[in-house]
N, C-alpha and C positions, 0 to 999 in steps of 0.2 A: 593831552589830546581829547577833545570833546566828542565822544561817540554818541550818535543818535540811534538808540535801539528801540525807541517807542514810535508809534505811528506819526507820520509827518502830515503837514497840511497838504491838501490836494492842490494848492496853488504853488507849492514848491517846485523848482525846476533844477534838474541836474544837467550840466553840460558835458561832463566827462565821466563815464561810468565804467568801472572795472568789475567783471564777474570773475571771481577767483574759483576756478573749477578743479576737477579731479584729474589724475594722471591716467588711470586705466579707462579703457574704452567704454565699458558698460556704464560706469558712473558719468563719464564725459557726455555720453548720449543724453542722459537725463538732465545734466546740467544745462542743456539747451532749452529746457521747457520755459523758463521765465522770459526768454529773449523777445518773443513775439509780443508779449504783454508790455514789456518795458519800452519797446519801440513804439507801440501805440500810445503809451502814456507820455513818452518823452521823444517825440518825432525828430526834434532837432539835435538830440544828444548824440555824442560819440560813444559807442559801446565797444569795449575791448574785452576779449575772452582769453583768460590765462589757463593753459592746459599743458599737456605733454606733447611731444612730437606726434605720437599716435592720435591723440585727441585733435590735433590740428588738422590731420588728414580728414577726419570725420567732419569737422566744423567748417572746412574750407568751402566757401561759397554759400554758407548758411545765411538765409535772409535775416537782416537786422544786425549782423555783426560787421563792424567797421574794421576791426583789427584783431588778429590772433597773435598772442605772445606765447612762447613755449618755455617750459622749465622742466628738465628731466632730472629730478632729484636722485634717482637711482642710476642714472646714466651719465651723460656728458656734463651735467651740472651738479654732480655729487660733490659735497664738501662745503665747509663754512665759507670759503672765499667766494664760491659761486653764489651762495645765498646772499652774501653781502653785496655782490655785484647786482643781483636781482633787486634787492631792496633799493639800491641807489637808482637803478633804471626806473623802477616804478615810482619812486618819489619825484623824479624829474618829470614824469608824465603829468603830475599835478591833477590826479583824479579828485573829483569832489564827492564821489560815492563809490563805495566798495560793497559788493554783495558776496559774502563768504559762504560757500556751499560745503566744503570739506570741514571736518572737525580739526581746526588748527587755530593757533594764536599768532600765526605769522603776521597777520594784518596789523598788530599793534606797533610794528616797526615802520609802517609805510607812511605815516603822517597824513592819512586820508581823513578829512573832517567828519564824514558821515559813513557809518558802517552798519550794514544789516547782516546779522549773523544767523545762520541756520543752526539751531541748537538740537541736541539729541532728543529732547522731549517733544520736538515738533514732528517726530515720526509716529506720534500716537494721537488719536482723537481724544475728545473730552472724557470718553468712557474708558480710556486706557487701551483701546483696540489699535493694533498696528495699522498704519496707513502707508501707502506707497510713497517713496521718497519724492516722486514728482508732485504729489498732492501736498507734501510738506513744503516743497519749494514754492508752490503757488500760494499756500497759506502764509508763507513768509512775506511775499511781496504784497499780498492783500493786507497784511497787518500794517503795512506802510502806505496804505491808501492807493495802491496800484490795482486797478480793476483786472480781474482774471476770471473770466467766465468758465463754467464747467465745459468739458468736452475739449480736452487738449489736442493739439495737432503738432506734428513735426514736419519740417520741410527740407529734406535732404536734396542736394542737387548733384547731377552727374554731368560730366563733360561728354561731348560726342565721342571722344576716343574711348572713354570707359564704357559707354553703351555699345560701341562698335566691338570692343573686346568681348563683351557678353554674347553678342550675336555670332561672332566668329567661333567662340567656344562651343555654342550650341550646334552650329553647322558642322564643325569638325568632329563632333561626337554624335552626329546623325540624330539630333534632337530637333524636330520640326516645330513650327509655330502652333500646330494643332496638338502636340503632345502635352500631357499634363506632367509638370515637373515637381518633384519633392527635393528640396535642398536640405542636406544634413551636415552638421558639423559634428564629427564623431569623437572628438577628443578636445580637451582644454589644456591650459598650462599647468594644471594641478591634477595628477592622476587620480586622486581620491574622488574627484567630481565626475570621473568618466564612467560611462556605461560600458560593459564588456563588448569588445569589438565583435565577438562571435554573435552576440545578440543583435547588434546593428546589421551584421551580414545576413542573418536570418530574416530580419525585417526587410532588408533590401531585396532578398530573393522573393519574398511574398509580394512586395510591391510590383516587382518586375513580372513575375510569372502569373500571378492571380489577378492583377488589376491593370497591367500594361502601363504602369507609371514609370517615368524616367527619373532616375535618382542621380543627383549631383552631390559630390562630396566637396566640402570647403574647409578652410582652415590653414594654419601654418604649424607644422610639426616642430617642436623644440629640439634641441641638440641632445637632450637626455636619452638614456638607453630605452626607456619606456616608449617615448614618442617615436623614436627612430624605428623601434620594433614594429609599431603599428603600420608603418608605411608599407610593409611587406604582406600585411594581412587583410587589406581592404578587398571587398568583393569585386571581381572583374565586371560584375553586372552594373556597377555604378560608374559614371563618368567623373573622374577625379580632377578637381582644380586645386587640390592641396599643394601648397607651396608654389602655385603658379600665378597668383594674382595679388594685386594690391587690395587694400580695404575697400576702396570705392568700386573696383572691378568686381569684387565679391558681392557688394551691395547691388550692383547692376545685374548680376546673375540672380540674386535673391528676388529682385523685383519681378522677375518672370515666374517665380515659383507659386504653386498653389498652396504649398505648405512648407514651413521651415521647422526643423527639429534639431534639438541638441541638448546637451547637459547645460548646467549653469555656465553660460559663456557670454562674452560681450556681444556676439552676433545675434543671439536670440533676443536680446533687448533691442538691438538696432532693427532687426526684422519686424518685431512687434510694433515699433514706432513707425515702420514703413507700412503698417496695416496689412502685413502678410500673416495669415493664420499661423500660429506658432504653438508648438508643444515643447515644454521644457521639463527635463528630468532632474529633480533636486533630491539630494541626500545630505551630504555633510555641510552644506551651506544654508544660511538663513534665507527665507524667501518671502516672508510676510511684508517686508519693506521693499523687496527687490524682485518681485515676480515680473515677467514680461508685461509691461504696463497695460496694453490693450487686450491681453489674452490670459487673464487670471484663470479662466476656465480650462486653459490648456496645460496647467501645471500638474505634473504627476510627482508626488512626494513619496520617498521611501518610507515605509512604515517601521521606523526604528524606535528603540526605547527612547523616551523623551530626555533621559539623562545622558544620552550619547550624541544625538543629532539636534541641532547643527553643532559641528565641532567648535565653533566660536563661543558656544555657551557652556562648554564643558570646563571643568577645573583643569584638566590636563588635555592639551590640544591633541586631537586625533588619537584618542585613547584606545581605539581598536588596534592600533599599531599595524595596520595593513601595509604590505610591501608596495602594492600598486593601487588598483581600484579598491575603494572602501566597501566593506561587506554590505552596507545599506544600499549601495547602488546595485549590487547583485540581486537584491530583493525585488527590484522592479522587474516585472515579468514582460516577456515579449507580448503576451496576450493582452495585458492592459494597455500597453503602448499602441498595439495594433488597433484595439478597440477605439482608443482616443483618436487615432489617425483616420479610421473609417468614419467616425463621427464628424471630424473637421472637413473631410473631403466628400462627405455624403455618399460614401461607397455602399453598395448593396451587400 
């Protein structure tokens, strides 16, 4: 199979393009960055986006995408036979260009004549400094003569039903159009990334009592003991939408917020791409390539020993051996988070 990994002629035209995306939501969000530029460069082409079922919900209705295909390698599509079925399905589609964004060699089985591959080295600039994965994706398509100007934008869409859900949620929780809303996702699917719920609750109390801010809690609690335990500990001062809405309904709620706050989670990346001021608390995970894209200034990083965090860079994963939240997340103080929030909200 002849792979074209070097820049192409600006006169080349692709009729049927496959974007091979990620399965988790945060990465799938950033996978959408090249689409606007590809659509402008190849207006008559058919663009297909391959992601997970979760990623499909995010990408549904996204401008420039003609078709969304799903593959859940850890769920319903787990196993070699499902992968073989996907290979057969994609080969029958007769794509003439594949853009491979995850680190995978899966594309070698697809028989697609032209392949652009996002390589690990593309996450760094010429001086070796880490750059955001979005900028890496844009550099990838630029290297193949697709114009991609600075100043990226994302264009998520909502149905009327999703917008109506958000309005009903606010009304049912006595949140008026004149109220200033702070949306918080207080936990993630990995407890090591979580900031202690007691600190979130103290922050919520301060927002409510000192600044008359309305706080909304978002997210879906896992079935694990830690996540289920949090459900009984949330401050009653916050309006909880936890486990009560879909992804797009959550996004419709976030759209109304003056500020979004969370640990390293998919929603903080989505909120940032919606241009909602965002504050992210990072400890055990790497952030230089994956900070909230439009809100690098909103990142608060736990000041841990460099040989410990992020966990992915350690010789032994999670070497602190914490039972629940990682010690580095406990290091982030309420004071510094509140100061960052005051700055973002222009509070006196």
